N, CA, C, O and the ligand as a Tripos MOL2 file, in Angstrom:
@<TRIPOS>MOLECULE
protein
  249   247    63     0     0
PROTEIN
NO_CHARGES

@<TRIPOS>ATOM
      1 N           0.8480   -1.2090    0.0000 N.3       1 MET1
      2 CA          0.0000    0.0000    0.0000 C.3       1 MET1
      3 C           0.8750    1.2470    0.0000 C.2       1 MET1
      4 O           1.3470    1.6730    1.0540 O.2       1 MET1
      5 N           1.0880    1.8180   -1.1390 N.am      2 VAL2
      6 CA          1.8930    3.0330   -1.2100 C.3       2 VAL2
      7 C           1.0780    4.2120   -1.7330 C.2       2 VAL2
      8 O           1.5920    5.3180   -1.9000 O.2       2 VAL2
      9 N          -0.1660    3.9590   -1.9810 N.am      3 ALA3
     10 CA         -1.0110    4.9860   -2.5990 C.3       3 ALA3
     11 C          -1.0810    6.2470   -1.7320 C.2       3 ALA3
     12 O          -1.1580    7.3590   -2.2540 O.2       3 ALA3
     13 N          -1.0540    6.0700   -0.4110 N.am      4 GLN4
     14 CA         -1.1790    7.2290    0.4630 C.3       4 GLN4
     15 C           0.0860    7.4120    1.2900 C.2       4 GLN4
     16 O           0.0370    7.8460    2.4400 O.2       4 GLN4
     17 N           1.2180    7.0730    0.6840 N.am      5 ALA5
     18 CA          2.4790    7.1550    1.4010 C.3       5 ALA5
     19 C           2.7450    8.5620    1.9160 C.2       5 ALA5
     20 O           3.4650    8.7460    2.8970 O.2       5 ALA5
     21 N           2.1680    9.5410    1.2590 N.am      6 ARG6
     22 CA          2.4050   10.9250    1.6860 C.3       6 ARG6
     23 C           1.7010   11.2350    2.9960 C.2       6 ARG6
     24 O           2.1130   12.1230    3.7420 O.2       6 ARG6
     25 N           0.6550   10.5070    3.2630 N.am      7 ASN7
     26 CA         -0.0920   10.7840    4.4850 C.3       7 ASN7
     27 C           0.5680   10.1070    5.6800 C.2       7 ASN7
     28 O           0.7160    8.8850    5.7130 O.2       7 ASN7
     29 N           0.9470   10.8850    6.6220 N.am      8 ASN8
     30 CA          1.4950   10.3250    7.8510 C.3       8 ASN8
     31 C           0.3810    9.5750    8.5810 C.2       8 ASN8
     32 O          -0.6790   10.1410    8.8490 O.2       8 ASN8
     33 N           0.6220    8.3070    8.9020 N.am      9 PRO9
     34 CA         -0.4100    7.5140    9.5850 C.3       9 PRO9
     35 C          -0.8900    8.1630   10.8780 C.2       9 PRO9
     36 O          -2.0130    7.9330   11.3260 O.2       9 PRO9
     37 N          -0.0310    8.9690   11.4610 N.am     10 GLU10
     38 CA         -0.4260    9.6130   12.7140 C.3      10 GLU10
     39 C          -1.4040   10.7440   12.4780 C.2      10 GLU10
     40 O          -2.1020   11.1780   13.3950 O.2      10 GLU10
     41 N          -1.4530   11.2170   11.2540 N.am     11 ASN11
     42 CA         -2.3630   12.3060   10.9440 C.3      11 ASN11
     43 C          -3.7220   11.7840   10.5030 C.2      11 ASN11
     44 O          -4.2730   12.1820    9.4760 O.2      11 ASN11
     45 N          -4.2300   10.8900   11.3110 N.am     12 ARG12
     46 CA         -5.5570   10.3670   11.0220 C.3      12 ARG12
     47 C          -6.4820   10.6850   12.1810 C.2      12 ARG12
     48 O          -6.0970   10.6590   13.3500 O.2      12 ARG12
     49 N          -7.7030   10.9830   11.8140 N.am     13 CYS13
     50 CA         -8.6810   11.3090   12.8350 C.3      13 CYS13
     51 C          -8.9380   10.0800   13.7120 C.2      13 CYS13
     52 O          -9.2890    9.0220   13.1890 O.2      13 CYS13
     53 N          -8.7720   10.1960   15.0190 N.am     14 PRO14
     54 CA         -8.9970    9.0450   15.9080 C.3      14 PRO14
     55 C         -10.4650    8.6410   15.9780 C.2      14 PRO14
     56 O         -10.7950    7.5720   16.4910 O.2      14 PRO14
     57 N         -11.3240    9.4740   15.4750 N.am     15 ILE15
     58 CA        -12.7580    9.1620   15.5210 C.3      15 ILE15
     59 C         -13.2090    8.4490   14.2540 C.2      15 ILE15
     60 O         -13.7600    7.3500   14.3220 O.2      15 ILE15
     61 N         -12.9840    9.0580   13.1150 N.am     16 CYS16
     62 CA        -13.4740    8.4600   11.8740 C.3      16 CYS16
     63 C         -12.3440    7.8930   11.0260 C.2      16 CYS16
     64 O         -12.5940    7.2760    9.9910 O.2      16 CYS16
     65 N         -11.0860    8.1010   11.4630 N.am     17 HIS17
     66 CA         -9.9120    7.5110   10.8110 C.3      17 HIS17
     67 C          -9.6650    8.0390    9.4130 C.2      17 HIS17
     68 O          -8.9700    7.4030    8.6200 O.2      17 HIS17
     69 N         -10.2220    9.1820    9.1070 N.am     18 LYS18
     70 CA         -9.9060    9.7900    7.8270 C.3      18 LYS18
     71 C          -8.6280   10.6040    7.9890 C.2      18 LYS18
     72 O          -8.3530   11.1140    9.0750 O.2      18 LYS18
     73 N          -7.8460   10.7300    6.9200 N.am     19 PRO19
     74 CA         -6.6470   11.5700    6.9830 C.3      19 PRO19
     75 C          -7.0380   13.0000    7.3340 C.2      19 PRO19
     76 O          -8.0400   13.5230    6.8460 O.2      19 PRO19
     77 N          -6.2370   13.6160    8.1790 N.am     20 THR20
     78 CA         -6.5520   14.9850    8.5890 C.3      20 THR20
     79 C          -5.6410   15.9780    7.9010 C.2      20 THR20
     80 O          -4.5370   15.6380    7.4760 O.2      20 THR20
     81 N          -6.1040   17.1850    7.7980 N.am     21 ASN21
     82 CA         -5.3120   18.2580    7.2430 C.3      21 ASN21
     83 C          -4.3440   18.7640    8.3040 C.2      21 ASN21
     84 O          -4.7760   19.1820    9.3780 O.2      21 ASN21
     85 N          -3.0400   18.7350    8.0250 N.am     22 PRO22
     86 CA         -2.0540   19.1600    9.0280 C.3      22 PRO22
     87 C          -2.2540   20.5980    9.4710 C.2      22 PRO22
     88 O          -1.7250   21.0100   10.5030 O.2      22 PRO22
     89 N          -3.0070   21.3580    8.7060 N.am     23 ASP23
     90 CA         -3.2520   22.7530    9.0660 C.3      23 ASP23
     91 C          -4.5710   22.9400    9.8150 C.2      23 ASP23
     92 O          -4.9280   24.0500   10.2110 O.2      23 ASP23
     93 N          -5.2760   21.8420    9.9980 N.am     24 ALA24
     94 CA         -6.5890   21.9380   10.6370 C.3      24 ALA24
     95 C          -6.4650   22.4370   12.0690 C.2      24 ALA24
     96 O          -5.5650   22.0350   12.8070 O.2      24 ALA24
     97 N          -7.3680   23.3030   12.4440 N.am     25 ALA25
     98 CA         -7.3670   23.8350   13.8030 C.3      25 ALA25
     99 C          -7.9130   22.8210   14.7900 C.2      25 ALA25
    100 O          -7.8180   23.0020   16.0040 O.2      25 ALA25
    101 N          -8.4780   21.7650   14.2610 N.am     26 THR26
    102 CA         -9.1380   20.7750   15.1100 C.3      26 THR26
    103 C          -8.2860   19.5450   15.3430 C.2      26 THR26
    104 O          -8.7610   18.5600   15.9090 O.2      26 THR26
    105 N          -7.0190   19.5880   14.9090 N.am     27 LEU27
    106 CA         -6.1490   18.4270   15.1210 C.3      27 LEU27
    107 C          -6.1650   17.9770   16.5770 C.2      27 LEU27
    108 O          -6.2900   18.8050   17.4790 O.2      27 LEU27
    109 N          -6.0400   16.6750   16.8130 N.am     28 PRO28
    110 CA         -5.8010   15.6140   15.8240 C.3      28 PRO28
    111 C          -7.0610   15.1440   15.1210 C.2      28 PRO28
    112 O          -7.0480   14.1140   14.4480 O.2      28 PRO28
    113 N          -8.1190   15.8690   15.2670 N.am     29 PHE29
    114 CA         -9.3660   15.4320   14.6380 C.3      29 PHE29
    115 C          -9.5210   16.0800   13.2730 C.2      29 PHE29
    116 O          -8.9580   17.1420   13.0080 O.2      29 PHE29
    117 N         -10.2950   15.4270   12.4080 N.am     30 CYS30
    118 CA        -10.4520   15.9220   11.0510 C.3      30 CYS30
    119 C         -11.3970   17.1100   11.0270 C.2      30 CYS30
    120 O         -11.3510   17.9280   10.1080 O.2      30 CYS30
    121 N         -12.2450   17.2060   12.0250 N.am     31 SER31
    122 CA        -13.2510   18.2560   11.9940 C.3      31 SER31
    123 C         -13.7330   18.5740   13.3990 C.2      31 SER31
    124 O         -13.4940   17.8390   14.3560 O.2      31 SER31
    125 N         -14.4170   19.6930   13.4760 N.am     32 ASP32
    126 CA        -14.9760   20.1030   14.7560 C.3      32 ASP32
    127 C         -15.9510   19.0510   15.2880 C.2      32 ASP32
    128 O         -16.0830   18.8490   16.4950 O.2      32 ASP32
    129 N         -16.6160   18.4000   14.3620 N.am     33 ARG33
    130 CA        -17.5980   17.4000   14.7620 C.3      33 ARG33
    131 C         -16.9350   16.2240   15.4830 C.2      33 ARG33
    132 O         -17.3870   15.7920   16.5430 O.2      33 ARG33
    133 N         -15.8640   15.7210   14.8900 N.am     34 CYS34
    134 CA        -15.1780   14.5950   15.5140 C.3      34 CYS34
    135 C         -14.5530   15.0160   16.8380 C.2      34 CYS34
    136 O         -14.4700   14.2240   17.7770 O.2      34 CYS34
    137 N         -14.1170   16.2610   16.9050 N.am     35 GLN35
    138 CA        -13.5390   16.7700   18.1440 C.3      35 GLN35
    139 C         -14.5930   16.7150   19.2530 C.2      35 GLN35
    140 O         -14.2890   16.3590   20.3920 O.2      35 GLN35
    141 N         -15.8060   17.0650   18.9160 N.am     36 LYS36
    142 CA        -16.8770   17.0570   19.9060 C.3      36 LYS36
    143 C         -17.2600   15.6320   20.2920 C.2      36 LYS36
    144 O         -17.5980   15.3550   21.4430 O.2      36 LYS36
    145 N         -17.2000   14.7390   19.3130 N.am     37 ILE37
    146 CA        -17.5110   13.3390   19.6060 C.3      37 ILE37
    147 C         -16.5230   12.7980   20.6220 C.2      37 ILE37
    148 O         -16.8990   12.0880   21.5540 O.2      37 ILE37
    149 N         -15.2340   13.1460   20.4320 N.am     38 ASP38
    150 CA        -14.2170   12.6800   21.3640 C.3      38 ASP38
    151 C         -14.4450   13.2850   22.7370 C.2      38 ASP38
    152 O         -14.3080   12.6060   23.7540 O.2      38 ASP38
    153 N         -14.7910   14.5540   22.7620 N.am     39 LEU39
    154 CA        -15.0550   15.2190   24.0360 C.3      39 LEU39
    155 C         -16.1890   14.5020   24.7620 C.2      39 LEU39
    156 O         -16.1550   14.3290   25.9800 O.2      39 LEU39
    157 N         -17.1800   14.0940   24.0020 N.am     40 GLY40
    158 CA        -18.3050   13.3830   24.6040 C.3      40 GLY40
    159 C         -17.8590   12.1360   25.3270 C.2      40 GLY40
    160 O         -18.3970   11.7920   26.3800 O.2      40 GLY40
    161 N         -16.8760   11.4570   24.7650 N.am     41 LYS41
    162 CA        -16.3650   10.2410   25.4130 C.3      41 LYS41
    163 C         -15.7390   10.5780   26.7490 C.2      41 LYS41
    164 O         -15.9020    9.8580   27.7340 O.2      41 LYS41
    165 N         -15.0150   11.6940   26.7630 N.am     42 TRP42
    166 CA        -14.3360   12.0890   28.0000 C.3      42 TRP42
    167 C         -15.3350   12.4390   29.0870 C.2      42 TRP42
    168 O         -15.0590   12.2810   30.2760 O.2      42 TRP42
    169 N         -16.4610   12.9010   28.6810 N.am     43 LEU43
    170 CA        -17.4530   13.3140   29.6760 C.3      43 LEU43
    171 C         -18.3000   12.1320   30.1470 C.2      43 LEU43
    172 O         -19.4020   12.3100   30.6650 O.2      43 LEU43
    173 N         -17.7720   10.9340   29.9620 N.am     44 ASP44
    174 CA        -18.3590    9.7480   30.5690 C.3      44 ASP44
    175 C         -19.8000    9.5130   30.1500 C.2      44 ASP44
    176 O         -20.6250    9.0340   30.9280 O.2      44 ASP44
    177 N         -20.0810    9.8600   28.9090 N.am     45 GLY45
    178 CA        -21.4100    9.5750   28.3950 C.3      45 GLY45
    179 C         -22.4910   10.5180   28.8610 C.2      45 GLY45
    180 O         -23.6530   10.3880   28.4740 O.2      45 GLY45
    181 N         -22.1070   11.4740   29.6950 N.am     46 LYS46
    182 CA        -23.1230   12.4070   30.1830 C.3      46 LYS46
    183 C         -23.4450   13.4610   29.1270 C.2      46 LYS46
    184 O         -24.5280   14.0460   29.1020 O.2      46 LYS46
    185 N         -22.4850   13.6720   28.2780 N.am     47 TYR47
    186 CA        -22.6380   14.7000   27.2620 C.3      47 TYR47
    187 C         -23.3560   14.1450   26.0350 C.2      47 TYR47
    188 O         -22.9250   13.1390   25.4720 O.2      47 TYR47
    189 N         -24.4010   14.7620   25.6320 N.am     48 ILE48
    190 CA        -25.1380   14.3210   24.4510 C.3      48 ILE48
    191 C         -24.7250   15.1810   23.2590 C.2      48 ILE48
    192 O         -24.7870   16.4100   23.3040 O.2      48 ILE48
    193 N         -24.3030   14.5050   22.1970 N.am     49 ILE49
    194 CA        -23.8000   15.2340   21.0400 C.3      49 ILE49
    195 C         -24.9590   15.8010   20.2360 C.2      49 ILE49
    196 O         -25.3440   15.2480   19.2060 O.2      49 ILE49
    197 N         -25.4960   16.8830   20.7030 N.am     50 SER50
    198 CA        -26.6200   17.4690   19.9820 C.3      50 SER50
    199 C         -26.6210   18.9910   20.0890 C.2      50 SER50
    200 O         -27.5430   19.6670   19.6320 O.2      50 SER50
    201 N         -25.5590   19.5070   20.7080 N.am     51 ARG51
    202 CA        -25.4780   20.9630   20.8230 C.3      51 ARG51
    203 C         -24.0190   21.3790   20.7740 C.2      51 ARG51
    204 O         -23.1300   20.5700   21.0360 O.2      51 ARG51
    205 N         -23.7710   22.6240   20.4430 N.am     52 PRO52
    206 CA        -22.3850   23.1060   20.4480 C.3      52 PRO52
    207 C         -21.8100   23.0130   21.8480 C.2      52 PRO52
    208 O         -22.5230   23.1550   22.8420 O.2      52 PRO52
    209 N         -20.5160   22.7730   21.9120 N.am     53 VAL53
    210 CA        -19.8710   22.6510   23.2120 C.3      53 VAL53
    211 C         -18.7700   23.6980   23.3330 C.2      53 VAL53
    212 O         -18.0060   23.9250   22.3950 O.2      53 VAL53
    213 N         -18.7010   24.3110   24.4660 N.am     54 GLU54
    214 CA        -17.6720   25.3180   24.7310 C.3      54 GLU54
    215 C         -16.5820   24.7020   25.5880 C.2      54 GLU54
    216 O         -16.7960   23.6900   26.2560 O.2      54 GLU54
    217 N         -15.4270   25.3130   25.5600 N.am     55 GLU55
    218 CA        -14.3510   24.7900   26.4020 C.3      55 GLU55
    219 C         -14.7270   24.8420   27.8760 C.2      55 GLU55
    220 O         -14.2610   24.0330   28.6780 O.2      55 GLU55
    221 N         -15.5650   25.7930   28.2130 N.am     56 SER56
    222 CA        -15.9630   25.9390   29.6110 C.3      56 SER56
    223 C         -16.7960   24.7460   30.0750 C.2      56 SER56
    224 O         -17.0050   24.5440   31.2710 O.2      56 SER56
    225 N         -17.2680   23.9580   29.1000 N.am     57 ASP57
    226 CA        -18.0330   22.7780   29.4690 C.3      57 ASP57
    227 C         -17.1460   21.6940   30.0720 C.2      57 ASP57
    228 O         -17.6310   20.7440   30.6870 O.2      57 ASP57
    229 N         -15.8570   21.8510   29.8870 N.am     58 GLN58
    230 CA        -14.9560   20.8190   30.3850 C.3      58 GLN58
    231 C         -14.6980   21.0320   31.8790 C.2      58 GLN58
    232 O         -13.6030   21.4180   32.2880 O.2      58 GLN58
    233 N         -15.6740   20.7840   32.6360 N.am     59 ASP59
    234 CA        -15.5900   20.9900   34.0770 C.3      59 ASP59
    235 C         -14.6590   19.9430   34.6830 C.2      59 ASP59
    236 O         -14.7070   18.7690   34.3170 O.2      59 ASP59
    237 N         -13.8300   20.3760   35.5930 N.am     60 GLU60
    238 CA        -12.8810   19.4360   36.1840 C.3      60 GLU60
    239 C         -13.5250   18.5680   37.2540 C.2      60 GLU60
    240 O         -12.9520   17.5580   37.6630 O.2      60 GLU60
    241 N         -14.6920   18.9450   37.7020 N.am     61 GLY61
    242 CA        -15.3480   18.1770   38.7410 C.3      61 GLY61
    243 C         -15.6720   16.7810   38.2810 C.2      61 GLY61
    244 O         -16.1030   16.5910   37.1440 O.2      61 GLY61
    245 N         -15.4780   15.8140   39.1240 N.am     62 GLU62
    246 CA        -15.7840   14.4450   38.7250 C.3      62 GLU62
    247 C         -17.0440   13.9450   39.3840 C.2      62 GLU62
    248 O         -17.4490   12.8050   39.1570 O.2      62 GLU62
    249 ZN        -13.0190   12.6050   11.9050 Zn       63 ZN63
@<TRIPOS>BOND
     1     1     2 1
     2     2     3 1
     3     3     4 2
     4     3     5 am
     5     5     6 1
     6     6     7 1
     7     7     8 2
     8     7     9 am
     9     9    10 1
    10    10    11 1
    11    11    12 2
    12    11    13 am
    13    13    14 1
    14    14    15 1
    15    15    16 2
    16    15    17 am
    17    17    18 1
    18    18    19 1
    19    19    20 2
    20    19    21 am
    21    21    22 1
    22    22    23 1
    23    23    24 2
    24    23    25 am
    25    25    26 1
    26    26    27 1
    27    27    28 2
    28    27    29 am
    29    29    30 1
    30    30    31 1
    31    31    32 2
    32    31    33 am
    33    33    34 1
    34    34    35 1
    35    35    36 2
    36    35    37 am
    37    37    38 1
    38    38    39 1
    39    39    40 2
    40    39    41 am
    41    41    42 1
    42    42    43 1
    43    43    44 2
    44    43    45 am
    45    45    46 1
    46    46    47 1
    47    47    48 2
    48    47    49 am
    49    49    50 1
    50    50    51 1
    51    51    52 2
    52    51    53 am
    53    53    54 1
    54    54    55 1
    55    55    56 2
    56    55    57 am
    57    57    58 1
    58    58    59 1
    59    59    60 2
    60    59    61 am
    61    61    62 1
    62    62    63 1
    63    63    64 2
    64    63    65 am
    65    65    66 1
    66    66    67 1
    67    67    68 2
    68    67    69 am
    69    69    70 1
    70    70    71 1
    71    71    72 2
    72    71    73 am
    73    73    74 1
    74    74    75 1
    75    75    76 2
    76    75    77 am
    77    77    78 1
    78    78    79 1
    79    79    80 2
    80    79    81 am
    81    81    82 1
    82    82    83 1
    83    83    84 2
    84    83    85 am
    85    85    86 1
    86    86    87 1
    87    87    88 2
    88    87    89 am
    89    89    90 1
    90    90    91 1
    91    91    92 2
    92    91    93 am
    93    93    94 1
    94    94    95 1
    95    95    96 2
    96    95    97 am
    97    97    98 1
    98    98    99 1
    99    99   100 2
   100    99   101 am
   101   101   102 1
   102   102   103 1
   103   103   104 2
   104   103   105 am
   105   105   106 1
   106   106   107 1
   107   107   108 2
   108   107   109 am
   109   109   110 1
   110   110   111 1
   111   111   112 2
   112   111   113 am
   113   113   114 1
   114   114   115 1
   115   115   116 2
   116   115   117 am
   117   117   118 1
   118   118   119 1
   119   119   120 2
   120   119   121 am
   121   121   122 1
   122   122   123 1
   123   123   124 2
   124   123   125 am
   125   125   126 1
   126   126   127 1
   127   127   128 2
   128   127   129 am
   129   129   130 1
   130   130   131 1
   131   131   132 2
   132   131   133 am
   133   133   134 1
   134   134   135 1
   135   135   136 2
   136   135   137 am
   137   137   138 1
   138   138   139 1
   139   139   140 2
   140   139   141 am
   141   141   142 1
   142   142   143 1
   143   143   144 2
   144   143   145 am
   145   145   146 1
   146   146   147 1
   147   147   148 2
   148   147   149 am
   149   149   150 1
   150   150   151 1
   151   151   152 2
   152   151   153 am
   153   153   154 1
   154   154   155 1
   155   155   156 2
   156   155   157 am
   157   157   158 1
   158   158   159 1
   159   159   160 2
   160   159   161 am
   161   161   162 1
   162   162   163 1
   163   163   164 2
   164   163   165 am
   165   165   166 1
   166   166   167 1
   167   167   168 2
   168   167   169 am
   169   169   170 1
   170   170   171 1
   171   171   172 2
   172   171   173 am
   173   173   174 1
   174   174   175 1
   175   175   176 2
   176   175   177 am
   177   177   178 1
   178   178   179 1
   179   179   180 2
   180   179   181 am
   181   181   182 1
   182   182   183 1
   183   183   184 2
   184   183   185 am
   185   185   186 1
   186   186   187 1
   187   187   188 2
   188   187   189 am
   189   189   190 1
   190   190   191 1
   191   191   192 2
   192   191   193 am
   193   193   194 1
   194   194   195 1
   195   195   196 2
   196   195   197 am
   197   197   198 1
   198   198   199 1
   199   199   200 2
   200   199   201 am
   201   201   202 1
   202   202   203 1
   203   203   204 2
   204   203   205 am
   205   205   206 1
   206   206   207 1
   207   207   208 2
   208   207   209 am
   209   209   210 1
   210   210   211 1
   211   211   212 2
   212   211   213 am
   213   213   214 1
   214   214   215 1
   215   215   216 2
   216   215   217 am
   217   217   218 1
   218   218   219 1
   219   219   220 2
   220   219   221 am
   221   221   222 1
   222   222   223 1
   223   223   224 2
   224   223   225 am
   225   225   226 1
   226   226   227 1
   227   227   228 2
   228   227   229 am
   229   229   230 1
   230   230   231 1
   231   231   232 2
   232   231   233 am
   233   233   234 1
   234   234   235 1
   235   235   236 2
   236   235   237 am
   237   237   238 1
   238   238   239 1
   239   239   240 2
   240   239   241 am
   241   241   242 1
   242   242   243 1
   243   243   244 2
   244   243   245 am
   245   245   246 1
   246   246   247 1
   247   247   248 2
@<TRIPOS>SUBSTRUCTURE
     1 MET1         2 RESIDUE 1 A MET
     2 VAL2         6 RESIDUE 1 A VAL
     3 ALA3        10 RESIDUE 1 A ALA
     4 GLN4        14 RESIDUE 1 A GLN
     5 ALA5        18 RESIDUE 1 A ALA
     6 ARG6        22 RESIDUE 1 A ARG
     7 ASN7        26 RESIDUE 1 A ASN
     8 ASN8        30 RESIDUE 1 A ASN
     9 PRO9        34 RESIDUE 1 A PRO
    10 GLU10       38 RESIDUE 1 A GLU
    11 ASN11       42 RESIDUE 1 A ASN
    12 ARG12       46 RESIDUE 1 A ARG
    13 CYS13       50 RESIDUE 1 A CYS
    14 PRO14       54 RESIDUE 1 A PRO
    15 ILE15       58 RESIDUE 1 A ILE
    16 CYS16       62 RESIDUE 1 A CYS
    17 HIS17       66 RESIDUE 1 A HIS
    18 LYS18       70 RESIDUE 1 A LYS
    19 PRO19       74 RESIDUE 1 A PRO
    20 THR20       78 RESIDUE 1 A THR
    21 ASN21       82 RESIDUE 1 A ASN
    22 PRO22       86 RESIDUE 1 A PRO
    23 ASP23       90 RESIDUE 1 A ASP
    24 ALA24       94 RESIDUE 1 A ALA
    25 ALA25       98 RESIDUE 1 A ALA
    26 THR26      102 RESIDUE 1 A THR
    27 LEU27      106 RESIDUE 1 A LEU
    28 PRO28      110 RESIDUE 1 A PRO
    29 PHE29      114 RESIDUE 1 A PHE
    30 CYS30      118 RESIDUE 1 A CYS
    31 SER31      122 RESIDUE 1 A SER
    32 ASP32      126 RESIDUE 1 A ASP
    33 ARG33      130 RESIDUE 1 A ARG
    34 CYS34      134 RESIDUE 1 A CYS
    35 GLN35      138 RESIDUE 1 A GLN
    36 LYS36      142 RESIDUE 1 A LYS
    37 ILE37      146 RESIDUE 1 A ILE
    38 ASP38      150 RESIDUE 1 A ASP
    39 LEU39      154 RESIDUE 1 A LEU
    40 GLY40      158 RESIDUE 1 A GLY
    41 LYS41      162 RESIDUE 1 A LYS
    42 TRP42      166 RESIDUE 1 A TRP
    43 LEU43      170 RESIDUE 1 A LEU
    44 ASP44      174 RESIDUE 1 A ASP
    45 GLY45      178 RESIDUE 1 A GLY
    46 LYS46      182 RESIDUE 1 A LYS
    47 TYR47      186 RESIDUE 1 A TYR
    48 ILE48      190 RESIDUE 1 A ILE
    49 ILE49      194 RESIDUE 1 A ILE
    50 SER50      198 RESIDUE 1 A SER
    51 ARG51      202 RESIDUE 1 A ARG
    52 PRO52      206 RESIDUE 1 A PRO
    53 VAL53      210 RESIDUE 1 A VAL
    54 GLU54      214 RESIDUE 1 A GLU
    55 GLU55      218 RESIDUE 1 A GLU
    56 SER56      222 RESIDUE 1 A SER
    57 ASP57      226 RESIDUE 1 A ASP
    58 GLN58      230 RESIDUE 1 A GLN
    59 ASP59      234 RESIDUE 1 A ASP
    60 GLU60      238 RESIDUE 1 A GLU
    61 GLY61      242 RESIDUE 1 A GLY
    62 GLU62      246 RESIDUE 1 A GLU
    63 ZN63       249 GROUP 0 **** ****
C-alpha cells in the first residue's frame, strides 16, 4: 500500500480515521464534529452530542 504514502499515519482522525489536514485547527481530529464526539467520550457519556460545546463545558469536577 503506497497509494497514500504521503499521508502520515499519525495524521488520522482518531474518531473516523480519515486523513486529517495538518493545518486543521481541530487536530488531531479531522473536523470540529469529531472533536466534539471525542469530548463526549471524555465526559463519561453524560454529554449528548446534539449541541455546540464550549471549552468551559470541560468541568474538572468528577
Ligand atoms: Zn473525523
